[in-house]
C-alpha positions as CSV (number, residue, x, y, z in Angstrom):
1,M,133.3,11.7,16.3
2,L,130.5,13.8,17.8
3,T,129.5,13.4,21.4
4,P,125.8,12.9,22.0
5,N,125.7,16.4,23.6
6,L,127.3,18.0,20.6
7,E,125.2,16.0,18.1
8,Y,122.1,17.2,19.9
9,H,123.1,20.8,19.7
10,M,124.1,20.4,16.0
11,Q,120.5,19.2,15.3
12,L,119.1,22.3,17.1
13,L,121.4,24.5,15.0
14,Q,120.2,22.8,11.8
15,H,116.6,23.4,12.9
16,L,117.3,27.0,13.6
17,R,118.9,27.3,10.2
18,T,115.7,26.1,8.5
19,I,113.9,28.9,10.4
20,L,116.4,31.4,9.1
21,V,116.0,30.2,5.6
22,A,112.2,30.4,5.9
23,L,112.6,34.1,6.8
24,D,114.5,34.6,3.5
25,D,111.7,32.8,1.6
26,A,109.1,35.0,3.2
27,Q,111.0,38.0,2.0
28,S,110.6,39.7,5.3
29,I,114.2,40.8,5.7
30,P,116.9,42.5,3.5
31,E,118.3,39.8,1.3
32,E,121.9,40.7,1.0
33,S,122.8,41.0,4.7
34,H,120.7,37.9,5.4
35,Q,122.7,35.9,2.9
36,L,125.9,37.0,4.6
37,F,124.5,36.0,8.0
38,L,123.5,32.6,6.6
39,E,127.0,32.1,5.3
40,R,128.5,32.8,8.8
41,F,125.9,30.4,10.3
42,D,127.0,27.7,7.8
43,E,130.6,28.4,8.8
44,L,129.6,27.7,12.4
45,L,127.9,24.4,11.4
46,A,131.1,23.4,9.6
47,L,133.5,24.4,12.3
48,L,131.7,23.3,15.4
49,P,132.1,19.5,15.0
50,G,135.8,19.7,14.5
51,D,136.6,22.4,17.1
52,P,133.8,23.0,19.6
53,L,135.8,25.0,22.0
54,H,137.0,27.6,19.5
55,S,133.6,27.8,17.8
56,Q,132.0,29.0,21.1
57,Y,132.6,32.7,20.3
58,L,131.2,32.5,16.8
59,G,128.2,30.6,18.2
60,Q,127.7,33.2,20.9
61,E,127.9,36.0,18.4
62,L,125.5,34.5,15.9
63,I,122.9,33.5,18.5
64,C,122.9,37.0,20.0
65,Q,122.7,38.5,16.5
66,I,119.5,36.5,15.9
67,F,117.9,38.2,18.9
68,L,119.0,41.6,17.7
69,R,118.5,41.2,13.9
70,Y,115.5,38.9,13.9
71,P,113.4,39.7,16.9
72,Q,110.4,38.2,15.2
73,I,111.9,34.7,15.6
74,A,113.7,35.1,18.9
75,H,111.0,33.0,20.6
76,L,111.9,30.1,18.2
77,V,115.6,30.0,19.2
78,P,116.0,26.7,21.2
79,R,116.8,27.7,24.8
80,D,119.3,24.8,24.9
81,L,121.4,26.7,22.4
82,L,121.6,29.8,24.7
83,W,123.0,27.6,27.5
84,F,125.3,25.6,25.2
85,F,127.0,28.7,23.8
86,G,126.9,30.6,27.1
87,G,128.6,34.0,27.4
88,D,126.4,36.9,26.2
89,C,123.6,34.4,25.2
90,L,122.9,33.9,28.9
91,H,121.6,37.5,29.0
92,F,118.5,36.3,27.2
93,M,117.6,33.8,29.9
94,P,115.8,34.6,33.2
95,D,117.4,33.6,36.5
96,E,115.0,30.7,37.0
97,E,115.9,29.2,33.6
98,L,119.6,29.7,34.3
99,N,119.2,27.7,37.6
100,L,117.4,24.9,35.8
101,Y,120.2,24.6,33.2
102,Q,122.8,24.7,35.9
103,Q,121.1,21.7,37.5
104,L,121.0,19.9,34.2
105,E,124.7,20.6,33.6
106,E,125.6,19.3,37.0
107,R,123.6,16.1,36.4
108,R,125.2,15.6,33.0
109,H,128.7,15.9,34.5
110,E,127.9,13.6,37.3
111,A,126.6,11.0,34.9
112,E,129.7,11.3,32.7
113,Q,132.0,10.9,35.6
114,Q,130.2,7.7,36.6
115,G,130.2,6.4,33.0
116,E,126.4,6.5,32.8
117,P,124.4,7.6,29.8
118,F,122.7,10.9,30.1
119,D,119.5,11.9,28.3
120,W,119.3,15.7,28.3
121,Q,115.6,15.8,27.3
122,Q,114.5,13.3,29.8
123,E,116.4,15.0,32.6
124,K,115.0,18.3,31.5
125,A,111.5,16.9,31.7
126,L,112.2,15.5,35.2
127,L,113.2,18.9,36.4
128,G,109.9,20.3,35.2
129,S,110.8,22.0,32.0
130,V,109.3,20.7,28.8
């Protein structure tokens, strides 16, 4: 069963995949290498729900590759995915943004420890990031 946090990030990944497919439809990139990239992205979507911890490295690699391979859509990558996968993805976030996400993460862990629900989007809005 997916946790609300993992389910939210899976939805973001699905959204990002639709953007990647739209790139292919617009024929703005080399088709063969893009298809291979989409296959690896689909592999991440399949592996992540069953093994989130071991899928982190693949997620980091793919998100970073989007910034390098497809700079024209880098601004469309949900910032929450950069934080979720961490590692090298964090290099694409400014310090202020990292601080915001650190606060969000601390609030989420605190709520979990107290057995309270946590709404990531609501908390993010409360901290001033929409």
